C-alpha positions as CSV (number, residue, x, y, z in Angstrom):
1,X,34.1,-33.5,-24.2
2,X,31.2,-31.9,-22.3
3,X,30.2,-33.2,-18.9
4,X,27.0,-34.6,-20.3
5,X,28.7,-36.3,-23.2
6,X,29.7,-39.5,-21.5
7,X,31.6,-42.4,-23.0
8,X,29.9,-45.8,-23.5
9,X,31.0,-48.9,-21.6
10,X,33.4,-49.8,-24.4
11,X,35.4,-46.6,-23.9
12,X,34.4,-44.5,-26.9
13,X,31.2,-42.8,-28.0
14,X,29.2,-44.5,-30.7
15,X,29.1,-42.5,-34.0
16,X,25.8,-41.0,-35.0
17,X,23.6,-43.1,-37.1
18,X,20.8,-42.3,-39.5
19,X,18.0,-43.0,-37.0
20,X,19.2,-40.7,-34.3
21,X,16.9,-37.8,-33.5
22,X,18.3,-34.6,-34.9
23,X,17.5,-32.2,-32.0
24,X,19.0,-34.6,-29.5
25,X,22.2,-35.5,-31.3
26,X,22.8,-32.2,-33.0
27,X,21.3,-29.5,-30.8
28,X,21.7,-31.2,-27.4
29,X,25.2,-32.3,-28.4
30,X,25.2,-35.7,-26.8
31,X,26.7,-38.9,-28.2
32,X,24.2,-41.4,-29.4
33,X,24.8,-43.9,-26.5
34,X,25.0,-41.5,-23.5
35,X,21.3,-41.0,-22.8
36,X,20.5,-44.7,-22.7
37,X,23.6,-45.2,-20.5
38,X,22.4,-42.7,-17.9
39,X,18.9,-44.1,-17.8
40,X,20.2,-47.6,-17.4
41,X,22.6,-46.6,-14.6
42,X,20.1,-44.8,-12.5
43,X,17.3,-47.4,-12.9
44,X,19.8,-50.2,-12.1
45,X,20.8,-48.4,-9.0
46,X,17.2,-47.9,-8.0
47,X,16.6,-51.6,-8.5
48,X,19.5,-52.5,-6.3
49,X,18.4,-49.9,-3.7
50,X,14.9,-51.4,-3.6
51,X,16.3,-54.9,-3.2
52,X,18.4,-53.6,-0.3
53,X,15.5,-52.0,1.4
54,X,13.4,-55.1,0.9
55,X,16.2,-57.1,2.7
56,X,16.1,-54.6,5.6
57,X,12.3,-54.8,5.9
58,X,12.4,-58.6,5.8
59,X,15.1,-58.7,8.5
60,X,13.5,-56.1,10.7
61,X,9.8,-57.1,10.5
62,X,10.0,-60.9,9.9
63,X,13.1,-62.2,11.5
64,X,13.1,-60.2,14.7
65,X,10.7,-60.7,17.6
66,X,10.1,-57.0,18.0
67,X,9.2,-56.6,14.3
68,X,6.8,-59.6,14.5
69,X,5.2,-58.3,17.6
70,X,4.7,-54.8,16.0
71,X,3.1,-56.4,13.0
72,X,0.8,-58.5,15.1
73,X,-0.2,-55.5,17.1
74,X,-0.9,-53.5,13.9
75,X,-3.2,-56.2,12.7
76,X,-4.9,-56.8,16.1
77,X,-5.3,-53.0,16.5
78,X,-7.7,-52.8,13.6
79,X,-10.4,-54.1,16.0
80,X,-9.7,-51.2,18.4
81,X,-9.8,-48.7,15.5
82,X,-13.4,-47.7,15.4
83,X,-13.0,-45.9,12.0
84,X,-11.8,-49.1,10.2
85,X,-14.3,-51.3,11.9
86,X,-17.2,-49.0,11.1
87,X,-16.1,-48.7,7.5
88,X,-15.9,-52.4,6.9
89,X,-19.1,-53.2,8.7
90,X,-21.2,-50.5,7.0
91,X,-19.7,-51.2,3.5
92,X,-19.4,-55.0,3.1
93,X,-19.1,-54.6,-0.7
94,X,-15.6,-53.3,-0.3
95,X,-14.2,-56.8,-0.5
96,X,-15.9,-57.5,-3.8
97,X,-15.1,-54.1,-5.1
98,X,-11.4,-54.5,-4.4
99,X,-11.3,-57.9,-6.2
100,X,-13.2,-56.4,-9.2
101,X,-10.9,-53.4,-9.3
102,X,-7.8,-55.7,-9.5
103,X,-9.3,-57.6,-12.4
104,X,-10.4,-54.4,-14.1
105,X,-6.9,-53.0,-13.7
106,X,-5.3,-55.9,-15.5
107,X,-7.8,-55.7,-18.3
108,X,-7.2,-52.0,-18.6
109,X,-3.4,-52.4,-18.8
110,X,-3.7,-55.0,-21.6
111,X,-6.5,-53.0,-23.4
112,X,-4.6,-49.8,-23.6
113,X,-1.5,-51.4,-24.9
114,X,-3.3,-53.4,-27.5
115,X,-5.5,-50.5,-28.7
116,X,-2.4,-48.4,-29.1
117,X,-0.7,-51.3,-30.9
118,X,2.2,-51.3,-28.5
119,X,2.4,-55.1,-28.6
120,X,6.0,-55.5,-27.5
121,X,5.7,-53.0,-24.7
122,X,2.4,-54.6,-23.6
123,X,4.1,-57.9,-23.4
124,X,7.0,-56.4,-21.4
125,X,4.5,-54.8,-18.9
126,X,2.6,-58.1,-18.5
127,X,5.9,-59.9,-18.1
128,X,7.0,-57.5,-15.3
129,X,3.7,-57.9,-13.6
130,X,4.0,-61.7,-13.7
131,X,7.6,-61.6,-12.5
132,X,6.6,-59.4,-9.5
133,X,3.8,-61.8,-8.6
134,X,6.2,-64.8,-9.0
135,X,8.8,-63.2,-6.8
136,X,6.0,-62.5,-4.2
137,X,4.9,-66.1,-4.3
138,X,8.4,-67.4,-3.9
139,X,9.0,-65.2,-0.9
140,X,5.8,-66.2,0.7
141,X,6.6,-69.9,0.2
142,X,10.3,-70.2,0.6
143,X,11.7,-67.2,2.6
144,X,12.9,-68.4,6.0
145,X,10.8,-67.2,8.8
146,X,9.7,-68.4,12.3
147,X,6.5,-70.5,12.4
148,X,3.6,-68.2,13.1
149,X,0.6,-69.6,15.0
150,X,-2.8,-68.1,16.0
151,X,-4.4,-68.1,19.4
152,X,-5.8,-71.6,18.7
153,X,-2.4,-73.0,17.8
154,X,-3.0,-73.3,14.1
155,X,-0.2,-72.4,11.7
156,X,-0.7,-69.0,10.1
157,X,0.3,-68.8,6.4
158,X,2.8,-66.1,5.5
159,X,1.6,-63.0,3.7
160,X,5.0,-61.4,3.1
161,X,4.8,-59.7,0.7
162,X,1.1,-58.8,-0.1
163,X,0.0,-60.3,-3.4
164,X,-2.9,-57.9,-3.7
165,X,-0.7,-54.9,-3.4
166,X,1.8,-56.4,-5.8
167,X,-0.9,-56.8,-8.4
168,X,-2.3,-53.3,-7.9
169,X,1.0,-51.5,-8.0
170,X,2.3,-53.7,-10.8
171,X,-0.6,-52.7,-13.0
172,X,0.0,-49.0,-12.1
173,X,3.7,-49.2,-12.9
174,X,3.0,-51.2,-16.1
175,X,1.1,-48.2,-17.5
176,X,4.5,-46.5,-17.9
177,X,5.0,-48.6,-21.0
178,X,1.6,-48.4,-22.7
179,X,0.2,-44.9,-22.0
180,X,1.2,-41.9,-24.1
181,X,4.1,-39.8,-22.6
182,X,1.9,-36.8,-21.9
183,X,-0.5,-38.9,-19.8
184,X,2.2,-40.8,-17.8
185,X,2.1,-38.7,-14.7
186,X,-1.7,-38.8,-14.5
187,X,-1.8,-42.6,-15.1
188,X,1.0,-43.5,-12.6
189,X,-0.2,-41.1,-10.0
190,X,-3.8,-42.3,-10.1
191,X,-2.7,-45.9,-10.3
192,X,-0.4,-45.5,-7.3
193,X,-3.2,-43.9,-5.2
194,X,-5.4,-46.9,-6.1
195,X,-2.6,-49.3,-5.0
196,X,-2.4,-47.3,-1.7
197,X,-6.1,-47.9,-1.1
198,X,-5.8,-51.6,-1.9
199,X,-2.9,-51.9,0.6
200,X,-4.8,-50.0,3.3
201,X,-7.8,-52.3,2.8
202,X,-5.7,-55.5,3.2
203,X,-4.3,-54.2,6.5
204,X,-7.7,-53.0,7.8
205,X,-9.3,-56.3,6.9
206,X,-6.6,-58.3,8.7
207,X,-5.3,-60.1,5.6
208,X,-1.8,-58.6,5.8
209,X,0.5,-56.9,8.1
210,X,1.9,-53.4,7.2
211,X,5.3,-54.9,6.5
212,X,3.7,-57.1,3.8
213,X,2.4,-54.1,1.9
214,X,5.8,-52.3,2.2
215,X,7.6,-55.3,0.9
216,X,5.2,-55.6,-2.1
217,X,5.9,-52.0,-3.1
218,X,9.6,-52.6,-3.0
219,X,9.3,-55.8,-5.0
220,X,7.3,-54.1,-7.8
221,X,9.7,-51.1,-7.8
222,X,12.7,-53.4,-8.1
223,X,11.2,-55.4,-11.0
224,X,10.0,-52.4,-13.0
225,X,13.3,-50.5,-12.5
226,X,15.1,-53.7,-13.7
227,X,12.9,-53.8,-16.8
228,X,13.5,-50.1,-17.6
229,X,17.3,-50.7,-17.2
230,X,17.0,-53.6,-19.7
231,X,15.1,-51.5,-22.2
232,X,17.7,-48.8,-21.9
233,X,20.5,-51.3,-22.5
234,X,18.7,-52.4,-25.7
235,X,18.4,-48.7,-26.8
236,X,14.6,-48.6,-26.5
237,X,14.5,-45.3,-24.6
238,X,14.7,-41.8,-26.0
239,X,14.6,-38.3,-24.6
240,X,11.1,-37.0,-24.0
241,X,9.9,-33.5,-24.7
242,X,11.3,-30.9,-22.4
243,X,7.8,-29.7,-21.8
244,X,6.7,-32.9,-20.2
245,X,3.5,-34.0,-18.5
246,X,4.2,-32.0,-15.3
247,X,1.2,-29.6,-15.3
248,X,-1.4,-32.2,-16.4
249,X,-0.2,-34.6,-13.7
250,X,-0.4,-32.1,-10.8
251,X,-3.9,-33.1,-9.7
252,X,-2.6,-36.6,-8.8
253,X,1.1,-36.1,-8.2
254,X,0.5,-33.4,-5.5
255,X,-1.8,-35.7,-3.4
256,X,0.7,-38.5,-3.9
257,X,3.6,-36.3,-2.6
258,X,1.5,-35.1,0.3
259,X,0.6,-38.7,1.1
260,X,4.3,-39.7,1.0
261,X,5.4,-36.9,3.3
262,X,2.4,-37.3,5.7
263,X,2.6,-41.1,5.8
264,X,6.3,-41.5,6.3
265,X,6.4,-38.6,8.8
266,X,3.5,-39.8,10.9
267,X,4.5,-43.4,10.7
268,X,8.1,-42.8,11.8
269,X,7.0,-40.4,14.5
270,X,4.6,-43.1,16.0
271,X,6.9,-46.0,15.4
272,X,9.0,-45.3,18.5
273,X,6.0,-45.5,20.8
274,X,4.5,-48.6,19.2
275,X,7.8,-50.6,19.3
276,X,7.7,-50.4,23.1
277,X,4.9,-52.9,23.4
278,X,5.2,-55.6,26.1
279,X,6.4,-59.0,25.1
280,X,3.2,-60.7,26.3
281,X,-0.5,-59.9,26.5
282,X,-2.6,-58.2,27.7
283,X,-2.1,-55.1,25.6
284,X,-3.6,-51.7,26.1
285,X,-6.3,-51.2,23.3
286,X,-5.0,-47.6,22.9
287,X,-1.5,-49.0,22.1
288,X,-2.9,-51.5,19.6
289,X,-4.9,-48.8,17.9
290,X,-1.8,-46.6,17.7
291,X,0.2,-49.5,16.2
292,X,-2.5,-50.0,13.5
293,X,-2.5,-46.4,12.5
294,X,1.3,-46.3,12.5
295,X,1.4,-49.3,10.2
296,X,-1.2,-47.9,7.9
297,X,0.7,-44.6,7.7
298,X,4.0,-46.3,6.9
299,X,2.5,-48.6,4.3
300,X,0.7,-45.8,2.5
301,X,3.9,-43.6,2.6
302,X,6.2,-46.2,1.2
303,X,3.7,-47.2,-1.6
304,X,3.2,-43.6,-2.6
305,X,7.0,-43.0,-2.4
306,X,7.5,-45.9,-4.8
307,X,5.3,-44.2,-7.4
308,X,7.1,-40.9,-7.0
309,X,10.5,-42.6,-7.3
310,X,9.5,-44.2,-10.6
311,X,8.2,-40.9,-12.0
312,X,11.4,-39.2,-11.0
313,X,13.6,-41.9,-12.6
314,X,11.7,-41.6,-15.9
315,X,11.6,-37.8,-16.0
316,X,12.0,-36.8,-19.6
317,X,12.5,-40.4,-20.6
318,X,10.1,-41.8,-23.3
319,X,9.7,-45.5,-23.8
320,X,6.6,-45.3,-25.9
321,X,7.1,-46.1,-29.6
322,X,9.9,-45.6,-32.1
323,X,12.1,-42.4,-32.3
324,X,10.7,-39.4,-34.0
325,X,11.1,-39.4,-37.8
326,X,13.6,-36.5,-37.9
327,X,17.0,-37.7,-39.0
328,X,20.4,-36.2,-39.5
329,X,21.8,-35.6,-42.9
330,X,24.2,-33.4,-44.8
331,X,27.8,-32.5,-44.2
332,X,27.5,-32.4,-40.4
333,X,26.6,-36.1,-40.4
334,X,29.2,-37.0,-42.9
335,X,31.8,-35.4,-40.7
336,X,30.6,-37.5,-37.8
337,X,31.2,-40.7,-39.7
338,X,27.6,-41.8,-40.6
339,X,27.2,-44.3,-43.4
340,X,26.4,-42.7,-46.6
341,X,24.9,-45.6,-48.7
342,X,21.3,-44.6,-47.7
343,X,19.5,-41.4,-48.4
344,X,19.7,-39.1,-45.3
345,X,16.7,-37.0,-44.5
346,X,16.7,-34.1,-42.0
347,X,16.9,-30.4,-41.4
348,X,20.7,-30.3,-42.2
349,X,20.8,-31.9,-45.7
350,X,22.9,-30.9,-48.7
351,X,19.7,-30.4,-50.7
352,X,18.4,-27.6,-48.5
353,X,20.6,-24.6,-48.1
354,X,19.7,-23.3,-44.6
355,X,21.2,-20.0,-43.7
356,X,21.2,-18.2,-40.3
357,X,20.5,-14.6,-40.7
C-alpha cells in the first residue's frame, strides 16, 4: 500500500463506490476514505492547537498581574499615540462605519450562500458564526478573572474575547463554505484583512485590550476548524483542482502574509520592553505609546495568521457542492468490489473500448 493510501479508522480501506470521482480514485490511487481522514485529522489538530493557545493567552494576559498591567498600558497608551488619536478625532464616522460593515458582512455571507443555493453550507456557516459568538459571550460572562475597576472605582466589564472581532473574522471564515473554490483565497484574504482593521479599531478606541482581539481570532479558528473536521467526518469534502486559486489570491494573500510576519515580529520584539512597566503609576507616556503599538502589532499579526492557517489547512480541499459527475465504471470497478446493480458511467466502462497507443 502506498504511503498516501491510508487505512480508515476501522482498519481497512472502504471499497470504491459509484459516486467516487474517477480521477481521484483511479488516477491518484487513493482509497475512498483516506482524503477525508487526512482533512479531518489536520483540522482537528488545528482546533485543539487553537484551544491550547487560547488557554495560554487567557492565563498569561488575564490571570497574571503582569499581563493585566500590559493590557491596561496598551489601552491607556492610545491617548499617547498621536496617530490613533488624530485618526479617531478627524474621522468620527469610523464608529458607524465599523458597525455598518459588520452588519453588511453578515448579509453578504447569507446572500452569497442563498444565491448559489448552498443552503446546507450556508446554515453551517451561520451556525459556526453563532457558535463562536456564543463561546465569546460565555467566556466574557463566566471565565474566572480578577475584578477589574477603573480610576473611579467602578467595575469594568470584561471584554475577553472581543465580540466585534469574533463577528468580523467569523464572517470572513464562513465564506469558505459559500464562495466558489476558485475565489476562496480572495474572499478569505480580503475578509481577514477587514477583520484585522476591525480589531485594530477596537483597540484604538479603547473598547478592547489587544489580548481580547487575539483571543477572538483563536476562538473563531477553533470553531471553524472543528466544523471542517465534522464535515470531513461526514464525507462532505473532496479534492480540489490541482491548479487552485493561488494566483488569483496573491493580491490579498501576499499582504496578509506580510502583515503576519511584520505584526508578530514587531510585536514580539517590543514585548520584552513593554512588560517591564512599573507596578504602579505614574507611567512614562513613551512607554505607554510603545505598549499600545506592541499590542496593535500582536493583535494584527495573530488575526492575519489565523486566516493564513485556515487557507493552508484547506489547500486543495473543496467543500463547495457535490462531487463532480465523473464516476467509475467497467472492469476496473468490478475488480474493486463496487456494486453492479446500477448503471455505471465513466471513462473506463465496458461500453467504450479505450486503447492507449
